[in-house]
N, C-alpha and C positions, 0 to 999 in steps of 0.2 A: 660523626663530627659533632663536637659540643656546640650547642646553640649559645649565642652571645646575646645577653639581655642588658639594656640600659634603663635605669630607673632615675627619673628626674623629678625631685620633689623638695620643697623647701623645709619640710618637716623631717628632722633627723630620725625620729622614731619610725616613720614610714619607710625611709630609705634602709635603715638597718634591718627592720623586720622583713621587708621584701627580699633584701639581699640574702638573709639567713635562710628563709624558706626556699627560695629558688636555688641557692647553692646546694642545699640538701637534696634537691631533685636532680642535681648533676649539671646544672647550667652554669655558664660563666657569666658573672654579674658585675657590672660597674655602676656607680651612682654619681649623681651631680645634684647640687642644691639650687642651681639656677640655669637659665638658658645659655649664658656665656660659657659656663663650665661644660655643659653638655656638648655644645658645638666644638669646644676645644678637644674633647675626647673623640668626637666623630672625625676630626681631622686626622687622627692617628689610627683609628680602628674602625672596622665595619661591624655593624650589629644586625641581628635578625629581628629583634623586637625592641621597641622603646615604649616604656610606661611613663607617661608624663602627667604632671598635675595641670589642671585647667588654668590655675592662677599661680604664676611664679613671681618672685620679687622684681625681676628685671624685664620680663616679657610674658605675654599670655601664651597659653599652650598652643593655640592655633597658629600663632606667628612662628613659634618654635617648630611646629609641625611642618610648615612651609619650608623653613630653612633646612630641616633635617632631610626632607624628601629631595631637596636639591643635591645633597651629598650622597644619599643612599636611596635611590628611586624605589627599590623593591622592599624597603623596610616595612615591617608590620607595626601598627600603632595602636596603643590603648590609652584613652583619656581617662584619668582618675580625678575625681573631685568630690568635695563634700557638698557642693551646691548643685546636685543633680536634679533635673526636672525634664519633662518631656521636650520642652522647647529647646533647652540647651543640648540635649542628646541629639535631636533632629538636626540642629544647626551644625554641631560638631561632625556628625556623619556626612552631611552634605559637603563639608570642607575636606573630607578625605580620611577621617578617623575610622579605623576598622572596627574597633569595639569600644564601648563606653562602660567603664566600671565605677559605680558610685561608692564613695566612702560611707561608712566603714565596710570593709569586705573581709571575708574569712580566708584562711589559708587555702581551703579547697577552692573557693571562688577564684583566688589568684592563680593557683596552679592550673585550674581548668581553663581559665582565660588564656594563659600563656600557651598551653598545649593546643588550644583551638587556633590561636594565631599562627603557631608554627606549622600545624597541619594545613591551614589555609594558605600559608606561604608556599608550601610544597605543591599544593594543588594549583595555585596560581602560576608557579614557575613551570609546571608541566603543561598547563594550559597555554602559556606563552610559547613554549617549545612546539607544541602541537600546532598552534596557530601559525608559527613561522614555517613549519614543515608543510602545513596545508597550503599556505600562501605560495610556497615554492612549488608545490605540486600543481596548484592551479595555474601558476605561471608556465610550468612545463607542459601541462595539459593544453593550455591555451596555445602555446607555441606549437605543440604537436598537432593540435586541431587546425591551426592556421596553415601548417605545412601540408597537412592532409588535404585541406580544402584547396590549397594552391596547386598541389600535385594533381588532384582530380580535375580541377578546373582547366589545367593545361593539357590533359589527355585528349588525343584526337578521337579516340573511341568514346562512345557514350557510356556513362556510369550513373546508376541510381542505387542508393543504399536504402533499404527498407528495414525498420526495426522489428522487434518481435511482436509488436502490437499491430503491425501492418501499416505503419505510418512512414511516410517518406522522410528520411533523415538527411539525405545529401544527394545532390544532382550536379551535373556539369552542363556547360553550354550546349554540348552536342545533343544530349537528351532533351534539353529545353527547346532546342530548335526542332527536333523531331516531333515533340508534343505541342509546338507552337505556344509555349507558355513560359513565363518568367519564373525564376527560382522562388520568389516570394509567394507565387500562386501555387507552388507545388509542395513546399516544405510543410510538414505536420499533417498533410492531408492523407486520407486513407488511399492506399495504392489501388484498390479495386475501383474506387470512385474516379481516379485519374486515368487509368488504363482501359476501363471497361469498353469504351466505344472506339478506341484507336487501333492503329496497326500493331501495337505491342500487347493487345489484349490476350493473346495466347500465353503470355508470360504469367498470367494470373493462376495458371494451373499449378505453379510451383508453391503457391501459398495455401494450397489445400493440405490440411494436417494429415490427411490420409495418403498423400502423395509427396513424400519428402525428397524424391529423386530430382536431380537437375532437369530443367526444361530447356530444350534446344530447338530452335526453328529458324527458318529464313522467311523474309518477307520482302516483296517488291515495293518500291516507292517511286515517285516521279523522277527522282534523281539517280536511282540505282537500286542495288539489292543489299539488304541488311542481314547480318547473322546475329541472332539474339540468343544469349545464354543466361540462365538464372541458376545461381548456386547459393546454398545456405552457408552461413558462417557460424562458428561455434566457439564456446569458451573452453577452458582447459578440461572441464568436467564433461564435455560433450553435449552440453545444453545448447540448443539452437537459439542464437541471438537475433537472427534476421536473415535477409537475403540480399544478394548483390546482383543487379541486372546489368549486364554488359552488352553493348550494341556496337557491332563492328561493320563498317561499310566494306563489303567484299566485291564491290562492282569492278574495281581494277583487277583484283585477283581472279575473279571469274572471267573477265575479258581476256586476261593473259592466258588463263587455262584454255579457253576456246581458241585463242590465237595459236597457242602451242600445238594443240591438236590439229588445227588447220595446217600449220607449218609442217608438222610431221607427215601428214597425208600428202601434201604437195611435194615435199622433199622425196618421199618414197616414189611418187610418180615420176619426178624429174630424174631420179636415178634408174628406175626400172626400165624406162623407155630406151635410153641409149644402151644399157646393158643387154636388153633383149635383142636389140638390133645387132650388137656385136656378137652375141651368141649365134644368131642366125647366120651371120657372115662366116663365122668360124666353122659352123656345121657345113656350109657350102664348100669351104676349102677342104675340110676333112673328107667329105664325100666325093670331091673332085667332080662335082656336078657339071661344071662348065668345061671340063677337059683336063688335059695334063699339062698344058702350057701356062706359065705364070701370067702372060699377057691377057689371058681370058679372065683373070680375076683382078685386073688393074682397077676397074671401077669400084668393085667391092672393097678392095683395100683402101681406096681413097675415101669411101664412105666410112669405113672403120676408123680411119685416121681422123676424119672430121668428128666422129662421135667421141673419140678419145679426147680431142681438143675441147669439145663441149663439156665433157666431164671434168677435165682439168680446170677449165674456166669456172665451172660451178663450184668445185672444191675451193679454188682460190677466192671466189666471192664469199663463200660461206666462212672461210677463215678470216677474211677481212671484216665481215659483219660481226663475227664473234669477237675479234680484237677490239673493234670500235665499242661494242657493248660492254666489254670487260674494262677497257680503259676509261670510258666515260669522259668526264671533265676533270678527273682527279689526276692531273699530270702537270708537268712544268709548262707554263704558258709559252706558246711559240713566239719566236722573234718576228716582229712585223716585217712584211715583205712587199715588194712592188709587184702588182698583178700583171702589168702590161707585158713584161718579158715572158711570163708563164703562159699567158693567153696566146701570144705569138708562137711560142714553142708548140703548143697543142694544135693550133690551127695548121702549122706546117706539117704536123704528123698526119692530119686528116686531108690535107689538100689534094694529094694524088688519089686517094680513095674516093673522095667526093667527085673529082673530075672524071673518074672512071664510070660513074653512074650519072653523069651530066648534072651534077649539083654544084652551084656556085656559092662560095663562101665569101661573105662581105663583112669586113671588120671595121668597126668605128669605135675608137678608144679615145676618150676625152683626155686632155692634158692635165698635168698637175693633180693626178688622182691621189687620195690619201693612201697610206700604207694599210695593209690588211693583216690582222693577227690570226693567221692560219698556217698550219704546217705546209711546207712546200709540196710534199707528197700528197697531202690531202687535197690541196687545190688542184694538183695535176689530175687526181682521180675524179674530182668533181667535173672539171672541164672536159676530160676525155669522155666521160659518160654522157654529159649534156650535148656536146658537139657530135659525138658518135650517134646518139639517138636521133638527133636532128637530121643527120645524113641518112641513117638507115630507114627512118619512117617518113622520108620525103618522097616526092614524085620526080620522075624524069624532068630535067630542065627546071628543077626547083631551086630555091635559094635558102641559104642559112645566114642569118644576121647575128653577128656577135658584137654586142655593145658593152661598154664599161663606162660608167659615169658616176660623178659625185652625187650624193643624195643627202637629205637632212639627217639620216641615220649614220651615214658614213660612205659606203661604196656599194654600187649595185652592178652585178654582171648578169646580162640577159642574153639568152640564146633563143632566137625565134626562127621558126621554119615555115615553109609553105607546103607542109606535107598533109598527111591524111587526117590529122586532128584526133580528138578524143571526145567521146560522148559526154555530155554534162554530168550524167549520173555516175560516171567512172572517175572523174577528176579527183575526188576526195580519196579514192582508193590507191592512187598513184603513190608509191612509197611503201606500200605493203609488200612483204616478202613474197616473191614468186607471182605477183599480180601482173598479168599481161592482158590487155583488152583483146578479146577474141573477135576478129573480123577477117573477111576474105583477104584484105591487103596485107595482113601480118602473118599469114600462114607460112610463107617461105623466108621470113626474117628470123635469123638466129637470135637467141636471147633466153635468159632464164628468169627474168623478172626480179633480179636482186640489185641491178645497177642503181635504180632510183632510190631503193631502200638505203643503200650505202651512201649515195649523194646526200640524201636528206639528213642522215645522222652526222655526216662529216660537217655539213653546214651548221647544224645545231650545236655541235661540239665547239665550233668557233664562235658561238654566240649569235649566229645569224638565223635566218629562216628562208625557206624555199616557197616562192609564190608561183602558182601554176594557173595559166589561163589557156583556153583552147576553144576552137570552133570546129566541130566535126566536118571534114571535107575541105577545110581551109588552112589549118595549121595550128601550131601550139607555141607558147612562149613559157620558158622556164627562167625565173628571175631569182638569183641568189643575192640576198640582202645581208651585208655584213656591217657590223659597227665599225666606225672609223677610228 
């Protein structure tokens, strides 16, 4: 593309001479004899370079420079004058003149000056472009860095990023809490200095240049158990840029693993005992050990039937427990219901059974109770288990008190008995799968230890909680607290 040059000088000889020389060099040249004429040309055309006299008949060159730059901000300027001196050149340069060319000048001086200005214009344009790209990149980088910091900061797991020089570049609040330090006290510090005396000290093995393999270890703290892993991160060429330390609290996972193992062992025992008994009874029948008449085996068949009932109840409870765990709270909220009719329904179911073992049921239900947001079948299961346990674990001529009252939280349903009670050290274990307190009084009482586990989860699913109090030898109270 042909460069466009404007020459502004009140001397006709300068204008014609410059125009001829630069035209021969392949440039497009226009000329003006004063400032007004130059500005008029600029209204219609854009120029790459303007050569202007320092002194014009209608305006001085610096004033014209200011007006020209308003119209064409990126134009290159050369001030030409016969009154050249150091002071003038310095002053003109400070006002924004790119090059100062004193008169008289040779064609080579003129051509060299124009070429320099055009090359400088290209360089300045490229510099402006790169500056814009750089600014955009910095903005993008700042945004990415902010997003990264925000992401890391909100991770539940601990994260520490260490650069190739072994200095900490990024941490989050979880790591800061473990190290009992603030971010400002960790960043830019040497990782060896920070971790040397703490629980994460084994992680430093990963920073040994002779041992680039990941480091994995577990460590106990006052609040639980941590799983720590250190991995290197690399650029596209495979060069190691640093390490990332991740810290995961595995206390819950470990506890669940232990509970799962305990649950499996207990379940195997609960299934093996009745199946073993059934097998023994079947063997007696096959061998006809008690004779050839069916009446001889009546008691054995009754025991077999009881065992089968126990197994069916166990399977039913396991399925209920599994369903509750699977459904959790992610289901349609239940319609609020009145608890009084449901309580009376379950009390009626247990009334005859309680009377058969000389247990008295006393019901005290307050009036105007708030509605309770729980599924009808869930409430029936809760009350059946609580009232049933109060009857089963009671004493002859004992009592069971069923109360319902309004509370600050909503509604409370309490089932209290005068039975054998529970040892203080076992109260917190009530609600564990298969847990039953082992004592002489409970040996003949049927049960699989899943009832209270189901009750506790159903109450929690309804947004409530189960409160348990007991005195060994005197009785227990189970209080279901529901929001109103």
